[in-house]
C-alpha positions in Angstrom: -52.5 -21.6 65.8 -52.0 -24.1 63.0 -54.1 -25.0 59.9 -54.4 -28.5 58.4 -56.1 -28.6 55.0 -57.1 -31.9 53.3 -58.0 -31.5 49.6 -59.5 -34.7 48.1 -59.1 -34.1 44.4 -62.3 -34.4 42.4 -64.2 -35.9 45.4 -67.6 -34.4 44.7 -69.9 -35.7 42.0 -73.3 -35.2 40.3 -76.4 -37.1 41.3 -76.7 -40.5 39.7 -80.0 -42.2 40.6 -80.2 -40.0 43.6 -76.8 -40.6 45.0 -73.0 -40.0 44.5 -69.9 -42.0 45.3 -69.4 -39.8 48.4 -73.0 -40.1 49.6 -73.1 -43.8 49.1 -69.7 -44.5 50.7 -69.4 -45.6 54.3 -67.6 -42.5 55.8 -68.0 -42.4 59.6 -64.9 -40.3 60.1 -65.9 -37.7 57.5 -69.4 -37.6 58.9 -68.1 -37.1 62.4 -66.0 -34.2 61.1 -69.1 -32.7 59.6 -71.0 -33.0 62.9 -68.4 -31.1 64.9 -67.7 -28.4 62.3 -69.3 -25.8 60.1 -70.2 -26.9 56.6 -70.9 -25.3 53.3 -70.4 -25.5 49.6 -67.8 -23.7 47.6 -67.3 -22.4 44.0 -63.6 -22.8 43.7 -63.2 -20.2 41.0 -66.7 -18.7 40.3 -70.2 -20.1 39.8 -70.3 -21.9 36.4 -66.5 -21.8 35.9 -65.0 -25.3 35.5 -61.8 -25.3 37.5 -58.5 -27.0 36.6 -56.7 -28.5 39.6 -54.0 -25.9 39.2 -56.3 -22.8 39.2 -58.4 -24.4 41.9 -55.5 -24.9 44.3 -54.2 -21.3 43.6 -57.7 -20.0 44.4 -58.0 -22.1 47.6 -54.7 -20.7 48.8 -55.9 -17.2 48.2 -54.1 -16.5 44.9 -56.5 -15.0 42.3 -56.1 -17.3 39.3 -57.2 -14.6 37.0 -54.2 -12.6 38.1 -51.5 -15.2 38.8 -52.3 -18.0 36.3 -50.8 -17.9 32.8 -50.9 -21.6 32.0 -50.1 -25.0 33.4 -46.6 -25.1 32.0 -44.9 -23.0 34.7 -46.5 -25.0 37.5 -45.6 -28.3 35.9 -42.0 -27.1 35.6 -41.9 -26.1 39.3 -43.3 -29.6 40.1 -40.5 -31.2 38.0 -37.9 -29.4 40.1 -37.0 -26.6 37.7 -36.4 -23.2 39.1 -38.7 -21.0 37.0 -37.8 -17.4 36.8 -40.0 -14.4 35.8 -39.9 -14.1 32.0 -39.4 -17.8 31.4 -41.9 -19.6 29.3 -42.8 -23.2 30.2 -44.6 -26.1 28.7 -46.2 -29.3 29.8 -44.7 -32.2 27.7 -45.8 -35.6 26.8 -43.4 -38.2 25.6 -45.2 -39.7 22.6 -44.7 -42.1 19.7 -44.7 -41.1 16.0 -44.4 -43.2 12.9 -43.8 -42.2 9.2 -41.3 -40.6 6.9 -39.8 -37.1 6.6 -39.9 -34.4 9.1 -41.4 -35.0 12.6 -44.2 -32.7 11.5 -45.0 -35.1 8.6 -45.3 -38.1 11.0 -48.4 -39.5 12.6 -48.9 -39.7 16.4 -49.7 -43.3 17.2 -49.5 -43.0 21.0 -49.6 -39.7 22.9 -48.1 -41.4 26.0 -45.5 -43.7 24.5 -47.0 -46.7 26.1 -47.2 -44.8 29.4 -43.4 -44.9 29.7 -42.0 -44.4 33.2 -38.2 -44.5 32.9 -37.2 -41.5 30.9 -34.0 -40.4 32.6 -31.7 -41.4 29.8 -33.8 -39.7 27.1 -34.1 -36.5 29.1 -30.3 -36.4 29.8 -29.6 -36.9 26.0 -31.8 -34.0 25.0 -30.4 -31.7 27.6 -26.9 -32.5 26.6 -27.2 -32.8 22.8 -29.8 -30.3 21.6 -28.8 -26.7 21.3 -30.9 -23.7 20.2 -29.4 -20.4 19.0 -30.4 -17.4 21.2 -32.1 -19.2 24.1 -31.4 -21.7 26.9 -33.8 -24.6 27.7 -34.2 -27.1 30.5 -36.1 -30.3 30.1 -37.2 -31.8 33.5 -38.7 -35.1 34.4 -42.2 -35.5 35.7 -44.4 -38.4 36.6 -45.3 -41.2 34.1 -45.0 -40.2 30.5 -44.8 -36.5 31.3 -42.0 -33.9 31.4 -41.7 -30.2 31.7 -39.8 -27.7 29.4 -38.6 -24.2 30.2 -37.3 -21.7 27.6 -35.1 -18.9 29.0 -33.9 -15.8 27.0 -34.9 -12.5 25.6 -38.1 -11.7 23.6 -39.9 -14.9 24.5 -43.7 -15.0 24.3 -46.3 -17.4 25.4 -48.7 -16.4 22.6 -48.1 -19.6 20.7 -50.1 -22.8 20.0 -49.5 -26.4 21.1 -47.7 -29.1 19.1 -49.8 -31.8 20.7 -52.7 -32.8 18.4 -54.6 -34.1 21.4 -55.5 -37.4 19.7 -53.8 -40.3 18.0 -53.9 -40.7 14.2 -53.0 -37.1 13.5 -49.7 -35.3 12.6 -47.6 -33.5 15.1 -48.7 -29.9 14.9 -46.3 -27.1 14.1 -46.2 -24.5 16.8 -47.8 -21.2 15.4 -47.3 -17.7 16.7 -50.6 -16.0 17.7 -49.1 -12.5 17.1 -45.9 -11.1 15.7 -44.2 -10.9 19.1 -44.2 -14.7 19.3 -42.7 -15.6 15.9 -39.3 -16.2 17.3 -40.6 -18.4 20.2 -42.7 -20.5 17.8 -39.6 -21.0 15.5 -37.5 -22.1 18.5 -40.2 -24.5 19.7 -40.4 -26.1 16.3 -36.7 -26.4 16.1 -36.6 -28.0 19.5 -39.2 -30.5 18.6 -37.4 -31.5 15.4 -33.9 -31.7 17.0 -35.2 -33.7 20.0 -37.0 -36.1 17.7 -33.8 -36.8 15.7 -32.0 -37.7 19.0 -34.9 -39.7 20.5 -35.7 -41.7 17.4 -32.3 -43.3 17.1 -31.4 -43.4 20.9 -30.2 -46.8 22.0 -32.8 -46.8 24.8 -35.6 -46.4 22.2 -34.1 -49.0 19.9 -34.2 -51.5 22.8 -37.8 -50.6 23.5 -38.6 -51.2 19.8 -36.9 -54.7 19.9 -39.0 -55.5 23.0 -42.2 -54.6 21.2 -42.7 -51.4 23.1 -43.5 -48.1 21.5 -40.6 -45.7 21.0 -40.7 -42.5 23.1 -39.5 -40.5 20.1 -41.4 -37.2 20.1 -42.0 -34.5 22.6 -45.5 -33.0 22.4 -45.7 -29.5 23.9 -48.8 -28.0 25.4 -50.1 -25.8 28.2 -47.5 -23.0 27.6 -47.4 -20.2 30.1 -45.2 -17.3 31.0 -43.7 -17.2 34.5 -44.7 -14.3 36.7 -43.5 -13.1 40.0 -45.8 -14.7 42.6 -45.4 -13.7 46.3 -44.5 -16.6 48.5 -47.1 -18.0 50.9 -45.0 -16.9 53.9 -44.6 -13.4 52.4 -48.4 -13.2 51.8 -49.6 -14.7 55.1 -46.7 -14.9 57.5 -47.1 -18.7 57.7 -44.8 -21.5 56.8 -46.5 -23.9 54.4 -45.8 -27.6 53.9 -47.4 -29.4 50.9 -47.8 -33.2 50.9 -48.6 -34.5 47.4 -47.8 -37.2 44.9 -48.7 -35.4 41.7 -46.3 -33.1 39.8 -48.9 -30.5 39.3 -49.7 -30.0 43.0 -46.1 -30.1 44.0 -45.6 -27.4 41.4 -48.3 -25.2 43.0 -46.4 -25.7 46.3 -43.1 -24.8 44.9 -44.6 -21.8 43.0 -45.6 -20.3 46.3 -42.3 -21.3 48.0 -43.8 -24.0 50.2 -41.8 -26.9 51.6 -42.9 -29.8 49.4 -42.7 -33.1 51.2 -41.9 -36.0 48.8 -41.8 -39.7 49.2 -41.7 -42.5 46.5 -44.8 -43.9 48.3 -46.8 -40.8 47.5 -47.8 -41.8 44.0 -50.9 -39.6 43.3 -52.7 -42.8 42.3 -55.0 -45.3 44.0 -51.8 -47.1 45.2 -50.6 -44.1 47.2 -49.7 -44.7 50.8 -52.6 -42.8 52.5 -51.6 -43.7 56.0 -48.1 -42.5 55.5 -49.4 -39.2 54.1 -51.6 -38.7 57.2 -48.7 -39.5 59.5 -46.5 -37.1 57.6 -49.1 -34.4 57.8 -49.2 -34.7 61.6 -45.4 -34.5 61.8 -45.4 -31.4 59.6 -47.8 -29.7 62.0 -45.0 -29.7 64.5 -42.7 -27.6 62.3 -45.1 -25.7 60.0 -48.0 -23.2 60.5 -50.0 -24.6 57.6 -50.1 -28.1 56.1 -51.8 -29.0 52.9 -52.4 -32.7 52.3 -53.5 -33.5 48.8 -55.1 -36.8 47.7 -55.5 -37.5 44.0 -57.1 -40.8 43.1 -60.7 -39.8 43.6 -60.3 -37.5 40.5 -58.8 -40.4 38.5 -61.8 -42.6 39.2 -64.1 -39.8 38.2 -62.2 -39.4 34.9 -62.5 -43.1 34.4 -66.3 -43.1 35.0 -65.8 -45.7 37.8 -68.5 -45.1 40.4 -67.7 -48.1 42.5 -64.0 -47.5 42.4 -64.4 -43.9 43.5 -66.8 -44.9 46.3 -64.4 -47.6 47.6 -61.4 -45.3 47.5 -63.4 -42.6 49.4 -63.9 -45.3 52.1 -60.1 -45.9 52.2 -59.5 -42.1 52.6 -62.1 -42.0 55.4 -60.3 -44.8 57.2 -56.9 -43.2 56.7 -57.9 -39.8 58.1 -59.1 -41.2 61.5 -56.0 -39.9 63.4 -57.0 -36.4 62.5 -60.0 -36.8 64.9 -57.6 -36.8 67.8 -56.3 -33.3 67.0 -56.6 -30.5 69.6 -59.1 -28.3 67.7 -58.3 -25.4 70.0 -54.8 -25.3 68.5 -55.4 -26.7 65.0 -58.0 -25.5 62.5 -58.9 -28.4 60.3 -60.4 -28.0 56.8 -61.6 -30.7 54.4 -62.8 -30.1 50.9 -62.6 -31.0 47.2 -60.9 -28.7 44.7 -63.5 -29.4 42.0 -66.2 -31.8 41.0 -65.3 -34.8 38.7 -68.6 -36.6 38.0 -68.3 -40.2 36.8 -71.0 -39.3 34.2 -69.1 -36.4 32.7 -65.6 -37.9 33.2 -64.2 -34.4 33.4 -64.1 -31.4 35.8 -67.4 -29.5 36.1 -68.4 -26.3 37.9 -70.7 -27.9 40.5 -69.8 -26.5 43.9 -67.9 -28.7 46.3 -68.5 -29.6 49.9 -66.3 -28.0 52.5 -66.1 -28.3 56.3 -64.1 -26.4 58.9 -63.5 -27.8 62.4 -62.2 -25.4 65.1 -63.3 -24.9 68.7 -64.7 -21.4 68.0 -66.7 -22.1 64.9 -70.5 -21.9 65.0 -71.4 -25.5 64.6 -74.4 -26.3 62.4 -76.9 -29.2 62.2 -75.2 -31.0 59.3 -74.6 -34.7 60.2 -72.9 -36.0 57.0 -70.2 -34.9 54.7 -71.6 -35.1 51.2 -73.0 -33.0 48.3 -76.6 -33.3 49.5 -76.0 -32.2 53.2 -73.1 -29.8 53.1 -75.1 -27.0 51.4 -77.4 -26.9 54.5 -74.5 -25.7 56.7 -73.6 -22.4 58.3 -70.9 -21.5 55.8 -73.6 -21.4 53.1 -72.1 -20.9 49.6 -68.6 -19.3 49.4 -66.0 -18.5 46.8 -62.7 -20.4 46.9 -60.7 -17.2 47.0 -62.4 -16.3 50.3 -61.5 -19.5 52.1 -58.1 -18.2 53.3 -59.7 -15.1 54.7 -62.2 -17.1 56.7 -59.4 -19.4 58.1 -57.1 -16.5 59.0 -60.0 -14.8 60.8 -60.8 -17.9 62.8 -57.2 -18.4 64.0 -56.7 -14.7 64.8 -54.4 -13.8 62.0 -56.8 -11.5 60.1 -56.2 -7.7 60.0 -59.1 -5.3 60.7 -60.4 -3.5 57.6 -61.1 0.1 58.7 -61.1 1.8 62.1 
C-alpha cells in the first residue's frame, strides 16, 4: 500500500463576501476527489494556533512540533543542503543592503532583500573561505532568492539569542543579544561573524559591479530564526516507510531532509507561480513506483494569499486543479490519496491564520460521505469531522493496514 499526499500551501481562506478563492474557483478534479473520498477540516497544530509552514508540515507528518521544533534555522539549513548535527545552531539568513559609516551595527538597512538578489554563489564562497571565528566552525549555505542558511558548530553554543534582522528598512542592524548567561559566547560569535562578513561583502568585486550597474549591494547578512538542532528520528525509522518529497521551496525541502526523506529536486520546481505543476505531478507518479509515501508540495497559493491577490489565488488554484487530473487514474485500492492545505493564508489577513483547513482522503475502504465539493464551506460537513494535524498519519496508517493495535 502506498500513500500520496498533496499539500497545497496556504490554499484555504476566510470568507470574503460569502466566498473564497477556493470556493469561487472552477475545480472539477478537486470536487471529484471530494465526492469519492471522506472529507473533513483540520487544525494543523491546535485550534487557535497559527501554524508556520515548517511546524505545520512536521505536524502533518506526525512529528509533534512542540517536541521537535526549536526554530526555522535548522530546517532552512537542511534545505540548503547543509548536514545539520545535534548540538549545532542554525539561522535563516537574508542578504541585505546597508548604507552609512562606521561599524555594520551603525549602518541603516535600506533593503532587507538586496534587490531580491538571486546569484549569490561568489559571495557565499568568499565568506566561507575568508571569514574565521575563534572557537567555532561555521557553514554558510545557499538558499532560494535572497536567502541563505548559516550553521555554527562547536562547544557551548546556545540558541538563546536574539535576531540581528530589524525586520524593516530604515533601521540599524541589530546586535545579537544573549537571553541568558549561557548564550553570551554565541551572541559574541554571531556579532563577530556579521561584522567580518560585512567587511568582505562591502568591498567584494561582485558587489562593486552591482553598485556600478545601479543595483543594491548585497553587503550584510541578517540573521534570524535561530534554533538548536535536535535528533529527530527518520521517517523510515518512525513508520517503516520510504518517503519522497517533491518541493521547490528551501523550507519544505529542509523538512524532508530533516526526516531523512529523498528530496526530489529540479530547476523547474521553483516554489512560485511559475513552477512546473505538470512535471511535479508526473514526478510524483514516478516516485510512487519506488517509494511508500510521496509528499507533493505546491507553494504559490500561499504567496497569493500573502500578496492579498484574490483573483491570482483563484486562477492558480484552477491551474493546480488541471494539473492533478492524472491522480484521478490511480488505483485507490493500492494508493491512499490525501489532499489538504498546511494552513490558511487569507487574502484579507495577508498572513497565516489558525482557521482549520480542508482535507480529503481517497481510498477504496474509506466511508465515503455526502460532500460534493472541496472547499472551506463543504469539507466541514464530511465524515472526518474536525481532526488534529498530528493525528493524520495515524488515520492514514490505519487505513493502509500499517497501524499497530493498542492493547490486547
